[in-house]
C-alpha positions as CSV (number, residue, x, y, z in Angstrom):
1,M,64.6,113.6,17.1
2,A,61.7,111.3,16.4
3,W,60.9,111.3,20.1
4,Y,60.3,115.0,19.9
5,G,57.8,114.4,17.1
6,E,60.3,115.5,14.5
7,P,61.5,113.2,11.7
8,D,65.2,112.3,11.8
9,P,67.2,114.5,9.4
10,D,68.3,113.0,6.1
11,Y,71.9,112.9,7.0
12,A,72.6,110.3,4.3
13,S,71.8,112.9,1.6
14,V,74.1,115.4,3.2
15,V,76.9,112.8,3.4
16,A,76.4,111.8,-0.2
17,W,76.8,115.5,-1.3
18,L,79.9,115.9,0.8
19,D,81.4,112.7,-0.5
20,A,80.8,113.8,-4.1
21,R,82.9,116.9,-3.3
22,G,85.8,115.1,-1.8
23,A,87.7,114.9,1.4
24,G,87.8,117.6,4.0
25,A,87.1,118.5,7.7
26,L,83.5,119.3,8.7
27,C,82.1,121.8,11.2
28,V,78.3,121.6,12.0
29,W,76.3,124.6,13.0
30,G,73.4,123.1,14.9
31,N,72.6,120.2,17.1
32,S,73.4,117.4,14.7
33,P,76.4,115.5,16.2
34,V,75.3,112.3,14.3
35,L,76.4,114.0,11.1
36,Y,80.0,113.9,12.2
37,F,79.7,110.2,12.7
38,E,77.8,109.5,9.5
39,A,80.2,111.7,7.4
40,N,83.4,110.1,8.9
41,R,85.4,113.3,8.5
42,P,87.8,115.1,10.8
43,L,86.2,117.6,13.2
44,G,86.6,121.1,11.9
45,C,85.9,122.5,15.3
46,R,85.9,121.2,18.9
47,F,82.1,121.6,19.2
48,V,80.1,118.6,18.1
49,F,77.0,120.8,18.6
50,S,76.5,124.5,18.8
51,N,74.4,124.8,22.0
52,Y,77.2,126.4,24.0
53,L,77.4,129.1,21.3
54,T,73.6,129.7,21.0
55,G,72.5,129.0,24.5
56,A,70.0,126.3,23.4
57,S,69.4,123.6,25.9
58,P,67.8,120.3,24.6
59,A,64.4,119.4,25.9
60,T,63.7,123.0,27.1
61,A,61.8,125.9,25.7
62,T,65.1,127.4,24.5
63,Q,65.2,124.6,22.0
64,T,61.5,124.2,21.0
65,D,60.0,127.6,21.3
66,A,61.1,130.2,18.8
67,A,60.0,133.0,21.0
68,V,62.2,132.0,23.9
69,D,65.5,134.0,24.0
70,S,68.4,131.7,24.9
71,S,71.2,134.3,24.7
72,R,71.6,134.5,28.4
73,Y,72.8,130.9,28.4
74,I,75.5,131.4,25.8
75,V,78.9,130.3,27.1
76,R,80.7,133.4,26.0
77,E,84.1,131.8,26.4
78,A,83.1,129.3,23.6
79,W,83.1,132.0,20.9
80,P,86.9,132.7,20.9
81,M,87.4,128.9,20.8
82,L,85.2,128.5,17.8
83,E,86.9,131.4,16.0
84,A,90.4,129.9,16.7
85,D,89.3,126.5,15.5
86,L,87.9,127.9,12.2
87,D,91.1,129.9,11.7
88,Q,93.5,127.2,12.6
89,R,91.7,124.0,11.4
90,R,90.2,125.7,8.4
91,P,87.5,123.1,7.8
92,R,86.6,122.6,4.2
93,F,82.9,122.4,5.0
94,I,80.5,124.1,7.4
95,V,77.0,122.6,7.5
96,D,74.3,124.8,8.9
97,G,71.0,123.2,10.1
98,S,69.1,126.5,10.5
99,P,67.6,126.9,7.0
100,G,65.5,123.7,7.4
101,D,65.1,124.1,11.2
102,V,67.0,120.8,11.6
103,A,67.2,119.9,15.3
104,F,65.3,123.1,16.1
105,Y,68.1,125.4,14.8
106,G,65.8,127.6,12.7
107,K,66.0,130.3,15.2
108,Y,69.8,130.3,15.2
109,P,70.9,131.4,11.7
110,P,74.5,132.4,11.4
111,S,73.5,135.9,10.6
112,K,72.5,136.3,14.3
113,F,76.0,135.6,15.4
114,P,78.4,138.2,14.0
115,P,81.7,136.2,14.5
116,L,80.3,133.2,12.6
117,A,78.7,135.4,9.9
118,R,82.0,137.2,9.3
119,V,83.8,133.9,8.8
120,L,81.2,132.6,6.4
121,D,81.1,135.9,4.5
122,C,84.9,136.1,4.3
123,A,86.0,132.5,3.7
124,Y,83.1,130.4,2.6
125,D,80.6,130.0,-0.3
126,A,77.1,128.5,0.1
127,R,77.2,125.6,-2.3
128,A,74.0,123.6,-1.7
129,D,70.9,123.2,0.4
130,V,70.5,119.5,1.1
131,A,67.8,118.0,3.4
132,G,67.3,121.4,5.1
133,M,71.0,122.0,5.7
134,R,73.0,124.6,4.0
135,I,76.5,123.4,3.0
136,Y,79.3,126.0,2.9
137,E,82.6,125.2,1.3
138,R,85.8,127.1,2.1
139,R,87.2,129.3,-0.7
140,A,90.7,128.9,-1.9
141,A,91.4,132.5,-0.8
142,S,89.7,134.4,1.9
143,C,89.7,138.0,3.1
144,E,91.5,139.3,6.2
145,P,89.4,140.5,9.1
146,R,88.5,144.2,8.7
147,A,90.2,146.8,10.9
148,G,88.2,147.3,14.0
149,D,86.8,143.8,14.1
150,R,86.9,142.5,17.7
151,R,88.0,138.9,17.0
152,G,87.4,136.6,19.9
153,S,85.1,139.1,21.6
154,A,81.9,137.5,22.9
155,G,80.5,141.1,22.9
156,G,79.8,140.7,19.2
157,V,77.4,137.8,19.8
158,Q,73.8,138.8,19.7
């Protein structure tokens, strides 16, 4: 990140917060694959970055310009995969880089992606904001998808 003129994220603070909470798999919403390595936790989803899900492409305007719409580059087939991973792997933590625009993910809050927003609303609580990253922790009990939800449908992605 430093070569983009952005400071490197403070992953150590995020890892310290996670370690204080205990063990559990991790899923990162953003472009911060280093966090998986630093946290030394099982992958909570197959995607080490969310670019397939957002259409962001590093070193292009889709990443650095908030006005550029990257939705046409979303790999629609990736959404059912993410939903299946979150349902089956049930990661304890989801770390979201959008609140602090970590790795240029400020324009990709989960609220813009209904499948992810539903999972967070239904099964996770926002526990902390650390170093620009919002940390969600899985609840002991979660709600069932509502009738009419089109799980696995890329049509729900904005």
